[in-house]
Phi, psi and omega in degrees: 000141185291138179283122182270139179271346189276127178230170179300326180296318181304310181300315179299320185293315180294320183301316179296322180295313179303316178299315183297311182301319183292322184280350185295330185199186184259018183288125185288158176253145175235112184263126178274125181230113181257352181096353180275178187290324180291313177296329181294310185297319182300307180297326175300313182302313182296312181302312178296324178290320178285326177303332184277350179271164177288157182301320180299317182294315188278349183260016180284342179199164191264145173248109182272133176249115185244142175229132177263112173262112183286355187073356171234027176297154173300128191304321180301311179296316180302318178296312182302316182285328175295321175291322173303318177297323174298316181291319174300312179305311182295309182297325179297322178288313187293327183262010179056045180258154183267031191260123186234109182281144180227123175268123188250137177228154174293155169302149185302326180293338183258005185289164180307304193285328177294326179279316184283311184276316189286293183281339179089015177307133176293155180312137181299147181211170187302327181278344179213075186269061191282346184283325190297315185293319187287310190276327188244309186287311189302308184297321177295310183297328177299313176299310182296325175302316178297324172297318182294320175299328183276325189238352178088327182217164175199148176249125175270116182262112186236145176268052181268146184223144174298326187288352181299314180194165180294322178297313177301318180298315182297314183299313181296320182293325182288321173292329181298329177302338185256005181297153169257347179197165181308140172070352188248121179238151177287144179261112183292328190269347178228095179303154180062024175229151177234147177261128180249122185237087184290338183246028185298332182266353185284149175272171172304317181297318179297321178300308186292328176293325179293312186296328184280331184270336182243126185290149178288125186285346177262005176095359176279138183281117169294336179290323176299319175306312181298320176297325182292322178290325186300332187285351184238168187273335181264174180220051177249140174267164171256101188285173169295125183261126176247343177200171190285356175283347178287134181295158181296154176273006189299333180262012185263142172298323187261041174256200180279143179292338179272000192303124174244018178288343173239147187296321187227133178270077182292338178297306180295319179302316179293317176304321181285324178291320185269346186230108181297333182289347184254010183294337180298345179283352185303316179302326177296317182288325172301317186285322177299316181289334175288322176295319181259043182305140189256152173264185180290340176273004179088353180263164182291130183246093178229029180305317184291355181257359189238150176292144177285350177267154176289181180296325181271006180089358180281159174251133182233132186245153175215120180056049184055025174239143176285136173278109188293149183254230188287164178298146180289163179301313182298319180290321176298322176292321177294321176298320179299317180298317182296318182291317177292325180291324175296314182298317183290328184289317182294322177298324183284319192260337190270139175274167172073205186294342175293346184290342177246030186296143176237111183273330174220132185277160176301323183293325177293318177297325180293318179293318179301312182295322176299316179301312185297318188279311191271322184270322183263355182058027178270078189284004167296341170053066186273350187298315177298324179290323175301315183297318178292324180299313186278329184257342185072007181242151178298146180287129191277353189235039184298334185267010181293319185254156176295124186299146180264153184280347179267132176268173182294322178296327179286328177292317181296326174297319177299321178296317181299313183302322181286347177053042175082004179274098187289330178296312182297319179297318179299316184286317178293319176295325184287319179294320176293318181298317183291328176291314176309309185288334186268006182304317182260004182275141176252001179257113190268333185297309176298329180290317178300317180291323180287324174300313177302320178296318178301315181296321180297316184294329183253030183292328185270151178276335183194175178296318178296325181287323182295312177301311177306316183293318185286329172294318181297319182291315178300318175299316178295319176303318180291322183295319179297323184289322182290318175300322183288320185226078183294337179264006177072017177260151175289000000 
């Protein structure tokens, strides 16, 4: 059996340090709470330390408890955290504690589905990890910056530990070298704030020993928390992320259910296999695997789902191949069908709270529709029909956008005329949409510029034509350089 380093003396020493630090000034505290074991242990330590102070002492300033809900959190954990917030809020009032929980979410324009389905961003991968900054860093930093604006300073209390990984240990040690006192490190990404890490030296066993020996003060069962961990093979939390130096949550049980930063979600697979009550999560796993489809090299292989042009219509080559850009219209529509179908399947088959699960919010659907129609010029406006087809309910926001004069049948005729050439379809649809919008406009210059942009974006007949054109242009440039400077001199 592993020898545990945690003793009552160690806990008492940390408790007294928390009390001294809290009473030193009026600087508010922000505690990161993900619902996992490390953040639970950290919040418990703070709670018990403040509970031992007098009411006047502990209520001298506010302790904010923040949890970031990416809106694609694993549903079991999302419900756990939501219930915990209710318990924390109630217990804080009953025990006269200065602890206030806050659930943070990304802005609608930054959510996973708005970027993946709306803008067509390809599934996140290690070389294009667009999700972390939008879903996790931005909501947390926005809240903390508001605290800094109001109070000038803040102390961030995080359940980070050196034993989590060698990378985490190296990062913490680097910040530790700039400390002015124990447990407190400067925060490079948020000036005027310091990071307080009370369990930084604890092992996994230390954390679990503490949680099993000390009852949860807001009424949540720590044994139930252990049971939630027991169902999966890994033992990592997904912490509150404040900057890009924090490791990915991809290997974590408490990450996003759509996470494609790892090739296989063994945690979700294990939870489904080990717990009969979680079989309803199978459709989520199937959809996640379809989004992150793997090639023979073990990397995501979705070239055939993506436009060969970049988001702005430009072409970028690597080893004489086009680096594909956003998802195509057809694939985005297919994925929306799959998502809505998965949501309906879970609601129909799962017992209990999962029966009212929301995988995509109405606000996200409205923004996706706006992007498709107004930014991508897809004036066939398919989203309301897709929604009604998959849910059996009328789309509630049909009057959000200015109605277009083209019907679905006319769009299909346009597709037929283009004979399957999606580039030509893109160009004609964009031009028609621009003409419709410019009828009442008296400013011609922006219209001319936008028209030129459409032509540049749709200049090529096909991917092969685009690659051949750029090869030829590169060859001509090389020939001109040789003619102008045959000796290779400036």
